[in-house]
C-alpha positions in Angstrom: 25.8 -5.7 -4.0 21.9 -6.6 -4.8 21.3 -6.4 -8.5 17.9 -4.5 -9.5 18.1 -7.0 -12.5 17.9 -10.2 -10.5 15.2 -8.9 -8.4 13.2 -7.7 -11.2 13.2 -11.4 -12.6 11.9 -12.6 -9.1 8.6 -14.1 -9.1 7.4 -12.4 -6.0 8.5 -8.8 -7.7 6.8 -10.0 -11.0 3.6 -10.6 -9.4 3.6 -7.0 -7.4 4.5 -5.6 -11.0 1.8 -7.3 -12.5 -1.1 -6.1 -9.7 0.1 -2.4 -9.9 0.5 -2.5 -14.1 4.0 -1.0 -14.2 7.8 -0.5 -12.4 7.6 3.0 -10.5 9.6 4.2 -7.7 7.2 3.7 -5.4 6.4 0.0 -6.3 10.1 -0.6 -5.6 9.7 1.5 -2.3 6.9 -0.9 -1.1 8.5 -3.9 -2.4 11.7 -3.4 -0.2 9.3 -2.5 2.9 7.4 -5.6 2.5 10.3 -8.1 2.2 12.0 -6.3 4.9 8.7 -6.2 7.4 8.2 -9.9 6.6 11.9 -11.0 7.1 12.2 -9.1 10.7 8.6 -10.6 11.7 9.9 -14.3 10.3 6.5 -14.3 8.5 5.1 -15.3 5.1 2.6 -14.1 3.0 -0.9 -14.4 4.9 -3.4 -16.9 3.3 -5.9 -15.3 6.0 -5.9 -12.8 8.6 -2.5 -13.8 10.4 -0.9 -10.5 9.5 -2.2 -7.0 10.0 -0.8 -3.9 7.6 -1.2 -0.2 8.4 -0.5 1.9 5.5 0.2 5.6 5.6 -0.5 6.1 2.3 -2.3 5.3 -0.6 0.6 5.5 -3.1 2.0 2.5 -5.2 3.9 1.3 -2.2 0.5 -0.1 -1.0 0.2 -2.5 -4.1 3.3 -4.1 -3.2 2.6 -4.4 0.1 -0.8 -5.8 -0.4 0.6 -8.8 -2.5 4.1 -9.5 -0.3 2.1 -9.4 2.8 -1.3 -10.7 1.7 -3.3 -8.2 3.5 -6.1 -6.8 1.7 -9.4 -4.4 2.2 -11.4 -7.4 1.6 -10.0 -9.5 4.5 -10.0 -6.7 6.8 -6.6 -6.5 7.6 -5.2 -3.7 5.4 -5.9 -0.6 7.1 -5.5 3.0 5.5 -4.5 5.9 8.0 -4.2 8.9 5.6 -0.8 10.6 6.9 0.6 11.3 3.5 4.0 9.4 4.6 5.4 6.6 3.3 5.1 4.8 6.2 4.2 1.0 7.3 3.3 -1.0 9.8 3.2 -4.8 9.5 2.3 -6.8 12.4 1.5 -10.3 13.6 -1.8 -11.6 15.3 0.3 -14.3 16.7 2.6 -12.2 18.6 1.3 -9.0 18.6 4.7 -7.9 17.3 5.4 -5.2 14.5 8.0 -3.6 12.7 7.2 0.0 11.4 9.2 1.4 8.3 9.3 4.8 7.5 10.7 6.3 4.0 14.2 8.9 4.9 13.7 12.0 3.9 15.5 12.6 0.0 14.9 9.2 -0.8 12.4 10.1 -3.5 13.8 12.9 -4.5 13.8 13.0 -8.5 16.1 14.8 -11.1 14.5 18.1 -12.8 14.2 16.6 -15.6 11.9 13.8 -14.1 9.9 16.3 -12.5 9.6 18.4 -15.6 8.5 15.4 -17.6 5.8 14.5 -14.7 4.5 17.8 -15.1 3.9 17.7 -18.9 2.5 13.8 -18.7 -0.1 15.4 -15.8 -0.9 18.5 -18.1 -1.4 16.1 -21.0 1.4 18.1 -23.1 4.2 15.3 -23.4 5.3 13.9 -26.9 5.1 10.3 -27.3 9.1 10.9 -27.5 8.9 12.5 -23.5 6.3 9.8 -22.4 9.3 7.2 -23.4 11.7 9.1 -21.6 9.5 9.8 -18.4 8.9 5.8 -18.2 12.5 5.1 -18.8 13.7 7.3 -15.6 11.1 6.2 -13.5 12.0 2.6 -13.8 16.0 3.6 -13.5 14.4 5.4 -10.2 13.2 2.3 -9.3 16.2 0.4 -10.3 18.1 2.3 -8.1 16.1 2.1 -4.7 15.9 -1.6 -5.2 19.6 -1.8 -5.0 20.3 1.0 -2.2 21.1 -0.4 1.2 17.8 -0.8 3.4 19.6 1.5 6.2 19.9 4.3 3.8 15.9 4.1 2.6 14.1 3.6 5.8 13.9 3.8 9.2 13.0 0.8 11.0 11.7 -0.2 14.3 10.0 -2.8 16.2 6.8 -2.1 18.1 3.9 -3.4 19.8 0.5 -2.6 17.8 -3.0 -3.6 18.7 -4.1 -5.3 16.4 -7.9 -5.1 15.2 -10.6 -7.6 15.4 -10.8 -10.0 13.1 -12.7 -9.0 9.7 -16.7 -9.0 10.9 -19.4 -10.8 9.3 -23.0 -9.8 10.2 -26.6 -9.5 8.2 -27.8 -6.8 6.2 -31.2 -5.1 6.0 -32.3 -2.7 3.3 -32.1 0.8 4.0 -35.4 2.4 4.5 -34.7 5.2 1.7 -32.5 3.5 -1.6 -33.4 -0.4 -0.4 -29.7 -1.4 -0.8 -28.8 -3.9 1.6 -26.5 -2.6 4.5 -25.0 -3.8 7.4 -27.1 -3.4 10.4 -24.1 -2.0 12.4 -23.8 1.0 9.6 -27.5 1.5 9.2 -28.5 5.1 11.2 -31.6 5.6 12.5 -33.2 8.9 11.3 -37.0 9.9 12.1 -37.5 6.3 13.6 -36.3 4.5 10.0 -33.0 2.9 9.5 -31.1 4.8 6.6 -27.7 3.7 5.1 -25.2 6.9 5.9 -25.6 8.4 2.4 -29.6 8.4 2.7 -28.9 9.9 6.1 -26.7 12.6 4.6 -23.4 11.4 6.5 
């Protein structure tokens, strides 16, 4: 059986937790998904744009995927499709092959006490003791997710996805209104002037 303590000691998990700021159920989900995808693709962390990751949520797991895959917004190989799902597709540029990993129903279900504490914290009504209790429950749920068999957590399928063009590097021109340098392809012509999308009201 996989041991959560052993996983939490591993360098790659520590890097994920440090980047995210804390250990939580969502981070554990992203960690397990990222590790599983890279293993199935036979890939390692991308130093540049060798891998493309599409995430269907902006929740905690995305941070673990950035660390494990090396995909980032800055490199143009982290794509966010806002579907509200804990679902991730990791693809290799070399082969065009990808893996889609989606969380199964009920996996993230929390106890009534855990949910009660979440509401108290969000409402700024939790005592210090309740905050500590919440943190302990959060870590415990993360530990459970690190130890559960992969097939209980996710549906996993291979897929082929069209990989996007590599990150575009192009010159900027100042917006005629705010004068802020803007990528030429993102400027809009309005009444004969080139405006950034904010100034154009888009």
